One Martini backbone bead per residue (centre of mass of N, CA, C, O) as a GRO file, in nm:
protein
  119
    1MET     BB    1  -0.971  -2.273  -2.353
    2ASP     BB    2  -0.977  -2.518  -2.566
    3CYS     BB    3  -0.701  -2.602  -2.729
    4ASP     BB    4  -0.484  -2.353  -2.700
    5ILE     BB    5  -0.220  -2.284  -2.898
    6GLN     BB    6  -0.134  -1.995  -2.819
    7ILE     BB    7  -0.061  -2.052  -2.520
    8VAL     BB    8   0.149  -2.267  -2.578
    9VAL     BB    9   0.341  -2.093  -2.743
   10TYR     BB   10   0.385  -1.871  -2.537
   11VAL     BB   11   0.501  -2.046  -2.311
   12HIS     BB   12   0.733  -2.168  -2.471
   13LYS     BB   13   0.875  -1.883  -2.536
   14ASN     BB   14   0.820  -1.792  -2.198
   15ILE     BB   15   0.887  -1.995  -1.960
   16LYS     BB   16   1.048  -1.801  -1.744
   17THR     BB   17   0.810  -1.542  -1.759
   18VAL     BB   18   0.553  -1.645  -1.701
   19THR     BB   19   0.264  -1.641  -1.558
   20SER     BB   20   0.036  -1.791  -1.363
   21LEU     BB   21  -0.198  -1.730  -1.553
   22ASP     BB   22  -0.074  -1.861  -1.804
   23ILE     BB   23  -0.052  -2.141  -1.681
   24GLN     BB   24  -0.349  -2.173  -1.621
   25LYS     BB   25  -0.446  -2.149  -1.913
   26LEU     BB   26  -0.300  -2.392  -2.013
   27LEU     BB   27  -0.416  -2.607  -1.819
   28ALA     BB   28  -0.719  -2.542  -1.899
   29SER     BB   29  -0.676  -2.633  -2.210
   30LEU     BB   30  -0.630  -2.920  -2.087
   31ASN     BB   31  -0.822  -3.184  -2.233
   32LYS     BB   32  -1.014  -3.443  -2.363
   33LYS     BB   33  -1.086  -3.273  -2.624
   34CYS     BB   34  -0.768  -3.297  -2.730
   35LYS     BB   35  -0.689  -3.603  -2.795
   36ASP     BB   36  -0.758  -3.587  -3.122
   37ASN     BB   37  -0.523  -3.367  -3.128
   38ALA     BB   38  -0.214  -3.447  -3.200
   39GLU     BB   39  -0.052  -3.186  -3.224
   40PHE     BB   40  -0.146  -3.055  -2.963
   41SER     BB   41  -0.082  -3.284  -2.765
   42GLU     BB   42   0.223  -3.297  -2.814
   43PHE     BB   43   0.299  -3.000  -2.756
   44SER     BB   44   0.163  -2.973  -2.474
   45ASN     BB   45   0.328  -3.194  -2.341
   46GLU     BB   46   0.603  -3.063  -2.376
   47VAL     BB   47   0.530  -2.800  -2.218
   48LEU     BB   48   0.452  -2.931  -1.954
   49PHE     BB   49   0.740  -3.043  -1.902
   50GLU     BB   50   0.887  -2.775  -1.911
   51LEU     BB   51   0.735  -2.667  -1.664
   52MET     BB   52   0.827  -2.893  -1.468
   53VAL     BB   53   1.122  -2.799  -1.485
   54GLU     BB   54   1.098  -2.469  -1.450
   55ARG     BB   55   0.780  -2.459  -1.283
   56THR     BB   56   0.686  -2.657  -1.058
   57GLU     BB   57   0.550  -2.491  -0.836
   58ASP     BB   58   0.341  -2.346  -1.008
   59VAL     BB   59   0.195  -2.593  -1.116
   60LEU     BB   60   0.111  -2.726  -0.845
   61LYS     BB   61  -0.042  -2.482  -0.725
   62ILE     BB   62  -0.251  -2.468  -0.950
   63ILE     BB   63  -0.364  -2.750  -0.920
   64ASP     BB   64  -0.441  -2.710  -0.617
   65ASN     BB   65  -0.612  -2.413  -0.663
   66THR     BB   66  -0.777  -2.533  -0.946
   67LYS     BB   67  -1.009  -2.754  -0.936
   68HIS     BB   68  -1.262  -2.661  -1.147
   69LYS     BB   69  -1.067  -2.574  -1.413
   70LEU     BB   70  -0.945  -2.868  -1.421
   71ASP     BB   71  -0.816  -3.163  -1.585
   72ARG     BB   72  -0.647  -3.363  -1.395
   73GLU     BB   73  -0.649  -3.638  -1.536
   74TYR     BB   74  -0.524  -3.537  -1.797
   75LEU     BB   75  -0.263  -3.437  -1.670
   76TYR     BB   76  -0.172  -3.706  -1.548
   77ASN     BB   77  -0.168  -3.860  -1.817
   78ASN     BB   78   0.051  -3.682  -1.944
   79LEU     BB   79   0.271  -3.744  -1.723
   80ALA     BB   80   0.260  -4.063  -1.806
   81ASP     BB   81   0.312  -3.951  -2.135
   82PRO     BB   82   0.573  -3.868  -2.279
   83VAL     BB   83   0.706  -3.749  -2.597
   84LYS     BB   84   0.972  -3.710  -2.439
   85ASP     BB   85   1.275  -3.674  -2.298
   86PHE     BB   86   1.303  -3.664  -1.945
   87ASP     BB   87   1.388  -3.578  -1.613
   88LEU     BB   88   1.201  -3.746  -1.400
   89GLN     BB   89   1.362  -3.749  -1.137
   90GLY     BB   90   1.406  -3.445  -1.121
   91ILE     BB   91   1.107  -3.376  -1.105
   92MET     BB   92   1.038  -3.541  -0.853
   93ASN     BB   93   1.232  -3.386  -0.666
   94LYS     BB   94   1.080  -3.116  -0.695
   95VAL     BB   95   0.799  -3.205  -0.602
   96LYS     BB   96   0.870  -3.295  -0.304
   97VAL     BB   97   0.934  -2.966  -0.217
   98VAL     BB   98   0.661  -2.870  -0.253
   99ASN     BB   99   0.412  -2.643  -0.126
  100CYS     BB  100   0.161  -2.879  -0.112
  101SER     BB  101  -0.041  -3.110  -0.162
  102ASP     BB  102   0.006  -3.442  -0.109
  103ALA     BB  103  -0.195  -3.549  -0.322
  104ILE     BB  104  -0.072  -3.407  -0.563
  105LYS     BB  105   0.213  -3.512  -0.542
  106LYS     BB  106   0.139  -3.811  -0.565
  107ARG     BB  107   0.004  -3.803  -0.846
  108VAL     BB  108   0.246  -3.692  -0.999
  109ILE     BB  109   0.451  -3.909  -0.919
  110ASP     BB  110   0.291  -4.150  -1.022
  111SER     BB  111   0.294  -4.056  -1.317
  112LEU     BB  112   0.607  -4.043  -1.345
  113LYS     BB  113   0.650  -4.346  -1.284
  114ILE     BB  114   0.505  -4.448  -1.529
  115ALA     BB  115   0.688  -4.312  -1.731
  116ALA     BB  116   0.954  -4.451  -1.632
  117SER     BB  117   0.851  -4.750  -1.693
  118LYS     BB  118   0.859  -4.705  -2.020
  119ASN     BB  119   1.193  -4.700  -2.049
   0.00000   0.00000   0.00000
């Protein structure tokens, strides 16, 4: 479901224990249809980065394995524009060691480098 605030809130509250399916639902709800909803976009961006900190491998594997259900470009754009300060270098270091497609890792790291250049 597009722009589903309930899944964002649920993942935020249960970040360490959510299932891969919950993470997939969250990622699938993030797409360009949400960009005009400022409150949703800001909160979902924050939760996306929380997931990148806490559940890096799960996020990347879901992006890698769920090609047709995700708006990858929207996700990459979100990663290039965090709404809060996060340890971007720490996230990049985690991304580098995840066992998934090199192309996915490169796009995520490139997005995070764009974010880092804005600071």
